[in-house]
TIKESE-847288 format. One record per residue (C-alpha): x, y, z; residue in one letter. Coordinates in steps of 0.2 Angstrom, whole numbers. Layout:
N
<site c1="X" c2="Y" c3="Z" code="A"/>
...
This chain:
451
<site c1="236" c2="948" c3="205" code="M"/>
<site c1="227" c2="935" c3="216" code="A"/>
<site c1="237" c2="921" c3="224" code="R"/>
<site c1="240" c2="906" c3="212" code="D"/>
<site c1="229" c2="892" c3="218" code="P"/>
<site c1="241" c2="879" c3="211" code="A"/>
<site c1="254" c2="887" c3="222" code="A"/>
<site c1="245" c2="885" c3="238" code="S"/>
<site c1="240" c2="867" c3="235" code="E"/>
<site c1="258" c2="861" c3="231" code="R"/>
<site c1="265" c2="849" c3="244" code="P"/>
<site c1="276" c2="857" c3="256" code="F"/>
<site c1="294" c2="851" c3="257" code="F"/>
<site c1="303" c2="859" c3="271" code="L"/>
<site c1="321" c2="856" c3="263" code="A"/>
<site c1="315" c2="866" c3="248" code="L"/>
<site c1="305" c2="880" c3="256" code="H"/>
<site c1="312" c2="897" c3="250" code="P"/>
<site c1="316" c2="902" c3="267" code="W"/>
<site c1="326" c2="887" c3="271" code="V"/>
<site c1="336" c2="889" c3="255" code="L"/>
<site c1="339" c2="907" c3="258" code="I"/>
<site c1="345" c2="905" c3="277" code="L"/>
<site c1="355" c2="890" c3="272" code="A"/>
<site c1="364" c2="901" c3="259" code="G"/>
<site c1="367" c2="915" c3="272" code="L"/>
<site c1="374" c2="902" c3="284" code="G"/>
<site c1="386" c2="896" c3="271" code="M"/>
<site c1="393" c2="914" c3="268" code="T"/>
<site c1="394" c2="917" c3="286" code="L"/>
<site c1="404" c2="901" c3="289" code="V"/>
<site c1="416" c2="906" c3="275" code="S"/>
<site c1="419" c2="923" c3="284" code="Y"/>
<site c1="422" c2="914" c3="300" code="L"/>
<site c1="434" c2="902" c3="292" code="V"/>
<site c1="443" c2="917" c3="285" code="G"/>
<site c1="445" c2="925" c3="301" code="A"/>
<site c1="451" c2="909" c3="310" code="A"/>
<site c1="462" c2="903" c3="296" code="V"/>
<site c1="473" c2="915" c3="288" code="S"/>
<site c1="481" c2="904" c3="275" code="E"/>
<site c1="476" c2="889" c3="266" code="G"/>
<site c1="457" c2="890" c3="265" code="A"/>
<site c1="455" c2="900" c3="250" code="G"/>
<site c1="447" c2="886" c3="240" code="V"/>
<site c1="435" c2="882" c3="254" code="I"/>
<site c1="430" c2="900" c3="256" code="R"/>
<site c1="427" c2="903" c3="238" code="V"/>
<site c1="416" c2="887" c3="237" code="G"/>
<site c1="406" c2="892" c3="252" code="L"/>
<site c1="403" c2="910" c3="245" code="D"/>
<site c1="398" c2="905" c3="228" code="L"/>
<site c1="387" c2="890" c3="234" code="L"/>
<site c1="379" c2="900" c3="247" code="G"/>
<site c1="374" c2="915" c3="235" code="V"/>
<site c1="368" c2="902" c3="222" code="A"/>
<site c1="357" c2="893" c3="235" code="V"/>
<site c1="350" c2="910" c3="241" code="A"/>
<site c1="346" c2="915" c3="224" code="C"/>
<site c1="338" c2="898" c3="220" code="T"/>
<site c1="326" c2="901" c3="235" code="G"/>
<site c1="321" c2="918" c3="228" code="V"/>
<site c1="318" c2="911" c3="211" code="G"/>
<site c1="307" c2="897" c3="219" code="S"/>
<site c1="297" c2="911" c3="228" code="R"/>
<site c1="294" c2="921" c3="213" code="L"/>
<site c1="288" c2="906" c3="203" code="R"/>
<site c1="274" c2="904" c3="216" code="E"/>
<site c1="266" c2="919" c3="209" code="G"/>
<site c1="261" c2="927" c3="225" code="R"/>
<site c1="257" c2="945" c3="222" code="W"/>
<site c1="245" c2="950" c3="236" code="L"/>
<site c1="253" c2="964" c3="247" code="F"/>
<site c1="256" c2="954" c3="262" code="Q"/>
<site c1="265" c2="941" c3="251" code="D"/>
<site c1="275" c2="954" c3="242" code="R"/>
<site c1="281" c2="960" c3="260" code="I"/>
<site c1="287" c2="943" c3="263" code="E"/>
<site c1="296" c2="941" c3="246" code="T"/>
<site c1="304" c2="957" c3="248" code="A"/>
<site c1="311" c2="951" c3="265" code="A"/>
<site c1="318" c2="935" c3="256" code="M"/>
<site c1="326" c2="946" c3="243" code="I"/>
<site c1="333" c2="957" c3="257" code="S"/>
<site c1="341" c2="942" c3="265" code="F"/>
<site c1="348" c2="936" c3="249" code="T"/>
<site c1="357" c2="953" c3="247" code="G"/>
<site c1="364" c2="951" c3="265" code="L"/>
<site c1="370" c2="934" c3="259" code="T"/>
<site c1="379" c2="942" c3="245" code="A"/>
<site c1="386" c2="955" c3="257" code="L"/>
<site c1="392" c2="942" c3="268" code="A"/>
<site c1="400" c2="934" c3="254" code="G"/>
<site c1="409" c2="950" c3="249" code="A"/>
<site c1="416" c2="951" c3="266" code="F"/>
<site c1="421" c2="933" c3="266" code="G"/>
<site c1="433" c2="936" c3="251" code="M"/>
<site c1="450" c2="940" c3="255" code="Q"/>
<site c1="455" c2="959" c3="253" code="S"/>
<site c1="464" c2="955" c3="236" code="D"/>
<site c1="450" c2="946" c3="228" code="W"/>
<site c1="443" c2="961" c3="219" code="D"/>
<site c1="433" c2="952" c3="206" code="S"/>
<site c1="424" c2="942" c3="218" code="G"/>
<site c1="420" c2="957" c3="230" code="R"/>
<site c1="414" c2="967" c3="215" code="M"/>
<site c1="402" c2="952" c3="210" code="L"/>
<site c1="394" c2="950" c3="226" code="F"/>
<site c1="393" c2="968" c3="229" code="G"/>
<site c1="383" c2="970" c3="213" code="A"/>
<site c1="372" c2="956" c3="218" code="V"/>
<site c1="368" c2="966" c3="234" code="C"/>
<site c1="364" c2="981" c3="225" code="I"/>
<site c1="354" c2="972" c3="213" code="L"/>
<site c1="344" c2="965" c3="228" code="S"/>
<site c1="340" c2="982" c3="233" code="L"/>
<site c1="332" c2="986" c3="217" code="G"/>
<site c1="323" c2="969" c3="218" code="G"/>
<site c1="315" c2="974" c3="234" code="V"/>
<site c1="309" c2="991" c3="227" code="A"/>
<site c1="302" c2="982" c3="212" code="A"/>
<site c1="293" c2="969" c3="222" code="V"/>
<site c1="285" c2="981" c3="235" code="L"/>
<site c1="279" c2="994" c3="222" code="L"/>
<site c1="261" c2="992" c3="214" code="P"/>
<site c1="260" c2="986" c3="196" code="P"/>
<site c1="260" c2="1004" c3="188" code="V"/>
<site c1="274" c2="1010" c3="199" code="G"/>
<site c1="284" c2="993" c3="196" code="R"/>
<site c1="282" c2="997" c3="177" code="K"/>
<site c1="288" c2="1015" c3="179" code="I"/>
<site c1="303" c2="1009" c3="190" code="F"/>
<site c1="309" c2="995" c3="177" code="L"/>
<site c1="306" c2="1007" c3="163" code="S"/>
<site c1="318" c2="1020" c3="172" code="L"/>
<site c1="331" c2="1006" c3="174" code="V"/>
<site c1="330" c2="1002" c3="156" code="L"/>
<site c1="332" c2="1021" c3="151" code="L"/>
<site c1="347" c2="1022" c3="163" code="F"/>
<site c1="355" c2="1007" c3="155" code="H"/>
<site c1="353" c2="1012" c3="137" code="F"/>
<site c1="357" c2="1030" c3="141" code="G"/>
<site c1="374" c2="1023" c3="147" code="G"/>
<site c1="376" c2="1015" c3="131" code="I"/>
<site c1="373" c2="1032" c3="122" code="V"/>
<site c1="385" c2="1040" c3="133" code="T"/>
<site c1="399" c2="1028" c3="129" code="A"/>
<site c1="396" c2="1030" c3="111" code="V"/>
<site c1="395" c2="1049" c3="111" code="T"/>
<site c1="408" c2="1053" c3="124" code="S"/>
<site c1="422" c2="1049" c3="112" code="V"/>
<site c1="430" c2="1063" c3="103" code="D"/>
<site c1="428" c2="1062" c3="84" code="P"/>
<site c1="443" c2="1065" c3="73" code="P"/>
<site c1="448" c2="1084" c3="74" code="N"/>
<site c1="433" c2="1088" c3="85" code="S"/>
<site c1="426" c2="1087" c3="103" code="T"/>
<site c1="412" c2="1076" c3="109" code="G"/>
<site c1="397" c2="1083" c3="118" code="P"/>
<site c1="400" c2="1091" c3="135" code="W"/>
<site c1="385" c2="1083" c3="142" code="V"/>
<site c1="390" c2="1065" c3="137" code="S"/>
<site c1="407" c2="1068" c3="144" code="K"/>
<site c1="401" c2="1074" c3="161" code="Q"/>
<site c1="388" c2="1059" c3="162" code="L"/>
<site c1="403" c2="1047" c3="157" code="W"/>
<site c1="415" c2="1054" c3="170" code="A"/>
<site c1="403" c2="1057" c3="184" code="R"/>
<site c1="389" c2="1044" c3="183" code="V"/>
<site c1="391" c2="1030" c3="170" code="Y"/>
<site c1="409" c2="1025" c3="171" code="R"/>
<site c1="409" c2="1013" c3="185" code="P"/>
<site c1="393" c2="1005" c3="180" code="Y"/>
<site c1="398" c2="1002" c3="161" code="L"/>
<site c1="416" c2="997" c3="166" code="S"/>
<site c1="408" c2="984" c3="178" code="F"/>
<site c1="397" c2="977" c3="164" code="L"/>
<site c1="411" c2="978" c3="151" code="Y"/>
<site c1="400" c2="989" c3="140" code="L"/>
<site c1="413" c2="1003" c3="137" code="S"/>
<site c1="427" c2="996" c3="127" code="N"/>
<site c1="417" c2="990" c3="111" code="A"/>
<site c1="407" c2="1006" c3="110" code="Y"/>
<site c1="423" c2="1016" c3="112" code="H"/>
<site c1="431" c2="1006" c3="99" code="F"/>
<site c1="418" c2="1008" c3="86" code="Y"/>
<site c1="413" c2="1026" c3="90" code="S"/>
<site c1="412" c2="1038" c3="82" code="P"/>
<site c1="423" c2="1033" c3="67" code="A"/>
<site c1="429" c2="1015" c3="69" code="P"/>
<site c1="444" c2="1017" c3="57" code="G"/>
<site c1="450" c2="1005" c3="44" code="P"/>
<site c1="449" c2="986" c3="50" code="P"/>
<site c1="464" c2="975" c3="49" code="A"/>
<site c1="465" c2="958" c3="41" code="L"/>
<site c1="477" c2="944" c3="40" code="L"/>
<site c1="481" c2="936" c3="24" code="W"/>
<site c1="492" c2="920" c3="22" code="F"/>
<site c1="501" c2="914" c3="5" code="S"/>
<site c1="503" c2="896" c3="10" code="V"/>
<site c1="518" c2="889" c3="0" code="Q"/>
<site c1="518" c2="871" c3="-3" code="Y"/>
<site c1="533" c2="860" c3="-7" code="E"/>
<site c1="528" c2="857" c3="-25" code="D"/>
<site c1="529" c2="875" c3="-29" code="G"/>
<site c1="510" c2="879" c3="-28" code="S"/>
<site c1="502" c2="890" c3="-16" code="R"/>
<site c1="485" c2="896" c3="-10" code="T"/>
<site c1="477" c2="910" c3="0" code="W"/>
<site c1="470" c2="909" c3="17" code="V"/>
<site c1="462" c2="925" c3="24" code="R"/>
<site c1="457" c2="929" c3="42" code="L"/>
<site c1="444" c2="933" c3="45" code="P"/>
<site c1="433" c2="928" c3="30" code="E"/>
<site c1="414" c2="927" c3="31" code="R"/>
<site c1="412" c2="912" c3="19" code="S"/>
<site c1="423" c2="901" c3="31" code="S"/>
<site c1="415" c2="907" c3="47" code="S"/>
<site c1="400" c2="895" c3="53" code="P"/>
<site c1="391" c2="909" c3="62" code="V"/>
<site c1="393" c2="928" c3="62" code="S"/>
<site c1="400" c2="929" c3="80" code="M"/>
<site c1="414" c2="918" c3="74" code="H"/>
<site c1="419" c2="931" c3="61" code="Y"/>
<site c1="417" c2="945" c3="73" code="Q"/>
<site c1="428" c2="937" c3="86" code="R"/>
<site c1="442" c2="933" c3="73" code="L"/>
<site c1="442" c2="952" c3="69" code="L"/>
<site c1="451" c2="954" c3="85" code="A"/>
<site c1="466" c2="943" c3="80" code="L"/>
<site c1="474" c2="955" c3="68" code="P"/>
<site c1="472" c2="970" c3="80" code="E"/>
<site c1="480" c2="961" c3="95" code="H"/>
<site c1="493" c2="952" c3="85" code="T"/>
<site c1="501" c2="968" c3="78" code="F"/>
<site c1="508" c2="983" c3="87" code="S"/>
<site c1="520" c2="994" c3="78" code="P"/>
<site c1="536" c2="1002" c3="85" code="M"/>
<site c1="533" c2="1019" c3="91" code="P"/>
<site c1="546" c2="1026" c3="79" code="R"/>
<site c1="556" c2="1022" c3="63" code="L"/>
<site c1="572" c2="1012" c3="65" code="P"/>
<site c1="588" c2="1021" c3="71" code="L"/>
<site c1="597" c2="1030" c3="57" code="N"/>
<site c1="616" c2="1029" c3="54" code="N"/>
<site c1="620" c2="1045" c3="65" code="S"/>
<site c1="610" c2="1039" c3="80" code="E"/>
<site c1="618" c2="1022" c3="79" code="I"/>
<site c1="636" c2="1030" c3="78" code="N"/>
<site c1="631" c2="1041" c3="93" code="L"/>
<site c1="625" c2="1026" c3="103" code="M"/>
<site c1="641" c2="1016" c3="98" code="R"/>
<site c1="652" c2="1030" c3="104" code="A"/>
<site c1="643" c2="1032" c3="121" code="E"/>
<site c1="644" c2="1013" c3="123" code="A"/>
<site c1="663" c2="1014" c3="120" code="Q"/>
<site c1="665" c2="1029" c3="132" code="R"/>
<site c1="656" c2="1020" c3="146" code="T"/>
<site c1="663" c2="1003" c3="143" code="G"/>
<site c1="647" c2="995" c3="139" code="Q"/>
<site c1="642" c2="982" c3="126" code="K"/>
<site c1="634" c2="989" c3="110" code="F"/>
<site c1="624" c2="979" c3="98" code="E"/>
<site c1="618" c2="986" c3="81" code="A"/>
<site c1="600" c2="983" c3="76" code="P"/>
<site c1="599" c2="966" c3="68" code="P"/>
<site c1="591" c2="973" c3="52" code="R"/>
<site c1="604" c2="987" c3="51" code="G"/>
<site c1="600" c2="1006" c3="50" code="S"/>
<site c1="586" c2="1015" c3="43" code="W"/>
<site c1="597" c2="1020" c3="28" code="E"/>
<site c1="601" c2="1001" c3="25" code="E"/>
<site c1="583" c2="996" c3="26" code="I"/>
<site c1="578" c2="1009" c3="13" code="C"/>
<site c1="593" c2="1003" c3="2" code="Q"/>
<site c1="586" c2="986" c3="3" code="R"/>
<site c1="569" c2="991" c3="-1" code="R"/>
<site c1="575" c2="1000" c3="-17" code="E"/>
<site c1="585" c2="984" c3="-22" code="L"/>
<site c1="569" c2="974" c3="-21" code="G"/>
<site c1="561" c2="986" c3="-33" code="S"/>
<site c1="573" c2="981" c3="-46" code="T"/>
<site c1="567" c2="963" c3="-45" code="W"/>
<site c1="554" c2="956" c3="-57" code="S"/>
<site c1="538" c2="948" c3="-51" code="F"/>
<site c1="525" c2="938" c3="-61" code="P"/>
<site c1="510" c2="950" c3="-64" code="A"/>
<site c1="494" c2="948" c3="-73" code="E"/>
<site c1="488" c2="965" c3="-79" code="I"/>
<site c1="473" c2="970" c3="-89" code="E"/>
<site c1="475" c2="985" c3="-101" code="I"/>
<site c1="461" c2="989" c3="-114" code="G"/>
<site c1="450" c2="974" c3="-108" code="G"/>
<site c1="465" c2="962" c3="-113" code="K"/>
<site c1="475" c2="952" c3="-100" code="K"/>
<site c1="493" c2="950" c3="-101" code="E"/>
<site c1="506" c2="940" c3="-91" code="E"/>
<site c1="521" c2="951" c3="-88" code="K"/>
<site c1="537" c2="952" c3="-77" code="A"/>
<site c1="536" c2="968" c3="-68" code="L"/>
<site c1="545" c2="976" c3="-53" code="P"/>
<site c1="535" c2="981" c3="-37" code="I"/>
<site c1="539" c2="1000" c3="-37" code="P"/>
<site c1="543" c2="1012" c3="-23" code="M"/>
<site c1="529" c2="1024" c3="-18" code="V"/>
<site c1="531" c2="1043" c3="-16" code="W"/>
<site c1="519" c2="1054" c3="-8" code="G"/>
<site c1="516" c2="1043" c3="7" code="M"/>
<site c1="524" c2="1046" c3="24" code="A"/>
<site c1="539" c2="1035" c3="29" code="D"/>
<site c1="530" c2="1030" c3="45" code="Y"/>
<site c1="515" c2="1024" c3="35" code="L"/>
<site c1="526" c2="1014" c3="22" code="Q"/>
<site c1="536" c2="1005" c3="35" code="Y"/>
<site c1="527" c2="997" c3="50" code="R"/>
<site c1="539" c2="986" c3="60" code="E"/>
<site c1="531" c2="977" c3="75" code="P"/>
<site c1="539" c2="978" c3="92" code="H"/>
<site c1="547" c2="962" c3="99" code="D"/>
<site c1="532" c2="955" c3="108" code="T"/>
<site c1="522" c2="958" c3="93" code="S"/>
<site c1="535" c2="949" c3="82" code="K"/>
<site c1="532" c2="934" c3="93" code="M"/>
<site c1="514" c2="934" c3="92" code="L"/>
<site c1="515" c2="936" c3="72" code="V"/>
<site c1="527" c2="921" c3="73" code="A"/>
<site c1="515" c2="911" c3="83" code="S"/>
<site c1="500" c2="915" c3="71" code="V"/>
<site c1="511" c2="910" c3="56" code="A"/>
<site c1="515" c2="893" c3="65" code="K"/>
<site c1="497" c2="890" c3="69" code="R"/>
<site c1="493" c2="893" c3="50" code="M"/>
<site c1="506" c2="881" c3="44" code="C"/>
<site c1="498" c2="868" c3="55" code="L"/>
<site c1="480" c2="871" c3="50" code="T"/>
<site c1="483" c2="876" c3="32" code="A"/>
<site c1="472" c2="868" c3="19" code="P"/>
<site c1="478" c2="850" c3="14" code="S"/>
<site c1="483" c2="847" c3="-3" code="K"/>
<site c1="486" c2="830" c3="-12" code="V"/>
<site c1="496" c2="828" c3="-28" code="D"/>
<site c1="492" c2="817" c3="-43" code="D"/>
<site c1="498" c2="801" c3="-34" code="N"/>
<site c1="487" c2="803" c3="-19" code="G"/>
<site c1="501" c2="809" c3="-8" code="Q"/>
<site c1="499" c2="824" c3="4" code="E"/>
<site c1="509" c2="839" c3="-1" code="V"/>
<site c1="517" c2="847" c3="14" code="K"/>
<site c1="517" c2="865" c3="18" code="V"/>
<site c1="535" c2="873" c3="15" code="R"/>
<site c1="532" c2="890" c3="22" code="S"/>
<site c1="519" c2="904" c3="25" code="V"/>
<site c1="520" c2="922" c3="19" code="K"/>
<site c1="510" c2="933" c3="31" code="M"/>
<site c1="503" c2="950" c3="26" code="Y"/>
<site c1="493" c2="963" c3="37" code="R"/>
<site c1="479" c2="970" c3="26" code="I"/>
<site c1="472" c2="987" c3="32" code="V"/>
<site c1="456" c2="990" c3="22" code="H"/>
<site c1="453" c2="1008" c3="20" code="Q"/>
<site c1="434" c2="1012" c3="22" code="V"/>
<site c1="426" c2="1021" c3="9" code="I"/>
<site c1="420" c2="1039" c3="12" code="T"/>
<site c1="402" c2="1045" c3="9" code="P"/>
<site c1="408" c2="1057" c3="-4" code="A"/>
<site c1="417" c2="1043" c3="-14" code="E"/>
<site c1="402" c2="1031" c3="-12" code="L"/>
<site c1="391" c2="1045" c3="-19" code="A"/>
<site c1="402" c2="1046" c3="-34" code="K"/>
<site c1="400" c2="1027" c3="-38" code="G"/>
<site c1="416" c2="1021" c3="-29" code="G"/>
<site c1="417" c2="1003" c3="-24" code="D"/>
<site c1="420" c2="999" c3="-6" code="P"/>
<site c1="427" c2="982" c3="-10" code="L"/>
<site c1="440" c2="989" c3="-23" code="D"/>
<site c1="456" c2="980" c3="-21" code="K"/>
<site c1="466" c2="997" c3="-21" code="T"/>
<site c1="458" c2="1000" c3="-4" code="R"/>
<site c1="469" c2="986" c3="3" code="H"/>
<site c1="485" c2="993" c3="11" code="W"/>
<site c1="496" c2="977" c3="13" code="A"/>
<site c1="511" c2="976" c3="23" code="Y"/>
<site c1="523" c2="960" c3="23" code="F"/>
<site c1="525" c2="953" c3="40" code="L"/>
<site c1="537" c2="940" c3="34" code="G"/>
<site c1="539" c2="922" c3="28" code="E"/>
<site c1="539" c2="908" c3="41" code="F"/>
<site c1="542" c2="890" c3="42" code="N"/>
<site c1="532" c2="876" c3="51" code="G"/>
<site c1="541" c2="880" c3="67" code="E"/>
<site c1="537" c2="899" c3="66" code="G"/>
<site c1="554" c2="905" c3="62" code="K"/>
<site c1="556" c2="920" c3="51" code="L"/>
<site c1="566" c2="913" c3="36" code="L"/>
<site c1="574" c2="930" c3="31" code="N"/>
<site c1="574" c2="945" c3="41" code="Q"/>
<site c1="584" c2="954" c3="27" code="M"/>
<site c1="571" c2="952" c3="15" code="E"/>
<site c1="569" c2="969" c3="6" code="P"/>
<site c1="550" c2="970" c3="7" code="F"/>
<site c1="549" c2="965" c3="26" code="L"/>
<site c1="537" c2="976" c3="36" code="Y"/>
<site c1="535" c2="988" c3="20" code="W"/>
<site c1="519" c2="993" c3="12" code="Y"/>
<site c1="516" c2="982" c3="-3" code="V"/>
<site c1="507" c2="993" c3="-16" code="P"/>
<site c1="490" c2="988" c3="-24" code="I"/>
<site c1="486" c2="1003" c3="-34" code="Q"/>
<site c1="484" c2="1011" c3="-51" code="N"/>
<site c1="499" c2="1014" c3="-61" code="V"/>
<site c1="501" c2="1022" c3="-79" code="P"/>
<site c1="500" c2="1011" c3="-93" code="K"/>
<site c1="518" c2="1016" c3="-98" code="S"/>
<site c1="523" c2="1006" c3="-82" code="Y"/>
<site c1="521" c2="990" c3="-91" code="A"/>
<site c1="536" c2="994" c3="-101" code="Q"/>
<site c1="546" c2="1001" c3="-86" code="Q"/>
<site c1="564" c2="999" c3="-86" code="S"/>
<site c1="572" c2="986" c3="-74" code="H"/>
<site c1="589" c2="995" c3="-73" code="L"/>
<site c1="583" c2="1007" c3="-59" code="R"/>
<site c1="570" c2="1007" c3="-45" code="A"/>
<site c1="554" c2="1013" c3="-52" code="P"/>
<site c1="543" c2="1024" c3="-42" code="T"/>
<site c1="524" c2="1028" c3="-43" code="V"/>
<site c1="513" c2="1041" c3="-35" code="A"/>
<site c1="503" c2="1035" c3="-20" code="F"/>
<site c1="484" c2="1035" c3="-22" code="G"/>
<site c1="484" c2="1038" c3="-41" code="M"/>
<site c1="466" c2="1039" c3="-47" code="A"/>
<site c1="459" c2="1026" c3="-60" code="A"/>
<site c1="458" c2="1033" c3="-78" code="T"/>
<site c1="458" c2="1026" c3="-95" code="K"/>
<site c1="477" c2="1027" c3="-95" code="D"/>
<site c1="480" c2="1017" c3="-79" code="T"/>
<site c1="479" c2="999" c3="-74" code="F"/>
<site c1="479" c2="991" c3="-57" code="V"/>
<site c1="496" c2="984" c3="-51" code="L"/>
<site c1="493" c2="970" c3="-38" code="D"/>
<site c1="510" c2="971" c3="-29" code="G"/>
<site c1="503" c2="959" c3="-15" code="L"/>
<site c1="499" c2="945" c3="-28" code="E"/>
<site c1="515" c2="948" c3="-36" code="M"/>
<site c1="525" c2="947" c3="-20" code="H"/>
<site c1="517" c2="932" c3="-14" code="A"/>
<site c1="521" c2="923" c3="-31" code="A"/>
<site c1="539" c2="927" c3="-28" code="G"/>
<site c1="552" c2="935" c3="-39" code="P"/>
<site c1="555" c2="928" c3="-57" code="V"/>
<site c1="570" c2="917" c3="-57" code="K"/>
<site c1="582" c2="922" c3="-71" code="K"/>
């Protein structure tokens, strides 16, 4: 490409000449290094400011040079020299950082390496430059493919080549660009997503649902995508079920023997937690059921479920997660939809019932058979507690606290189920003409029927 005539005719301003900017930037980073060598403490802000400003000024000089459009060979040599000095500026900035400023050293080191690639791209002829940039793009996207395929699928092993490339070639590069976590998370089988649903209880006895995330309330797609992280990072379960009576007795005896103070679990033993859950299944809740095309209002219990492992039915968060859950509930009390009564007065929020919803992803076989991916029975609901406006858990002895609240098909005979005992239903019952959907989540959010 010939030299741009407009570039050669522009007025010359010495202070804005690319070489002046680049050398000024190099000088700033060298001053930062000298300041660090002379003053061991108290100059951190000055050194960081000089390093960042120096690299920014040098990059501005290179950008100004590239905008001139000088692509004759002798001009490309000078441009490559400018890029090289910019790389030296970044290298000086890396050395100007303190030894424990790892992020800054990595940033300036990456700029230095990038400048080497820039030198090669500028010096190569047009065809060679295209080949070089194409290889860079192939390397980058090859790393993304490696990040996706190096994760072991369920009950299988990922490709050997991908694992070797990830371990020996791509890991530092992708980790620096933070292109590993998301691809690992969603590959190869992302698993069921988690949601947070809130039943906002008002002081007048009414309630409303708030769901996070929800596409209809997200202004842009990225807002919805970011909120998907909230349920994942808020909830972390205990690594095991609560202590049983035998374990508590052994720990109490050991504490007495050693003279230490023993505190029993605040929610009691595993046996006591199960007894409270069985008691909750004798309570009646308002339910709207549909049998034979007819909708009915009934008062029914929320059943126990058999055929589902205990560690899946009971999911208690650990202490840190409980604090996060309470914080989110407090935030929901503050940001809940406002409500006005018939007199125009604002109705205050009394409490918030918080549920973690795990949406089970439909399988290809189920989808081929006509299954509905949005069927409500695919929602596994777990009650995380009822909180007031201060984020305080109102009742830690609530029978359904941290338990799976079933939303599933039950036999039609369940509508006449006796309340004298704790009813049970089989987990995962298929929908037939002899079943109807019992929405335990909606029933529990409405609260037990007062007798």
